[in-house]
C-alpha positions, 0 to 999 in steps of 0.5 A: 498485537498479532492476534489481534492485527489478523482478526481484524484482517480476517474480516476484511475479506477483500485483501489476501493477507492468510499466512504470516508471510502476507500479514508481514509483507502488509506490514511491511509496506505499511511501514516502508510508507510511513518511514519514507513521509516520515524521511521525506519530512526530516530532510525536506520538511513540511511544504515538500511532504505532500509532493512525496506523499504523491510521488509514492501513491504514483511509487505504488502505481507503477511498482504493483502494476508494471514492474509486477505484471499485474496490468498486463495480465490484467490486459490480457485477461489472465489474472487469477481471482489470486492474483487481483486479490494480492494486486490489492492487498499489497496497492492498499497497504503500500498508500494507507499512509500516505493517502490518510495524510493526503486525506488529513491535509485536505480536510483540514 
C-alpha cells in the first residue's frame, strides 16, 4: 500500500512528499481531518457536520498561513520555492477531507 501511495504522489509534481517523514506527515494530516469530521458527526450529529467542515478549513488556513509563518514570508518576498511547495502540500492534505465532504454535500 505504501508503494502505491508513493507512486501516486510522485506523479503530482507540486506536492512535497519526497521523504518517508513528509509522506507520513501528509497521511497524518488527512487522517486528522477525516477523524475530526467523524468526531463532530458522533457528538454533534449531521446538522453540525457542515459547520465542522467549514471550521476545519478555517483552522487549516490559520495553521498554515499564520501559525507556521508562511503569510509573513510571502508578504516579505522571502518564501522559497520549497517552502511554498511545503505550504501547498500541508494545506491540501489538511483540507482534502472536508472539501470532498462539502462538495458531496452541495452536489447532493
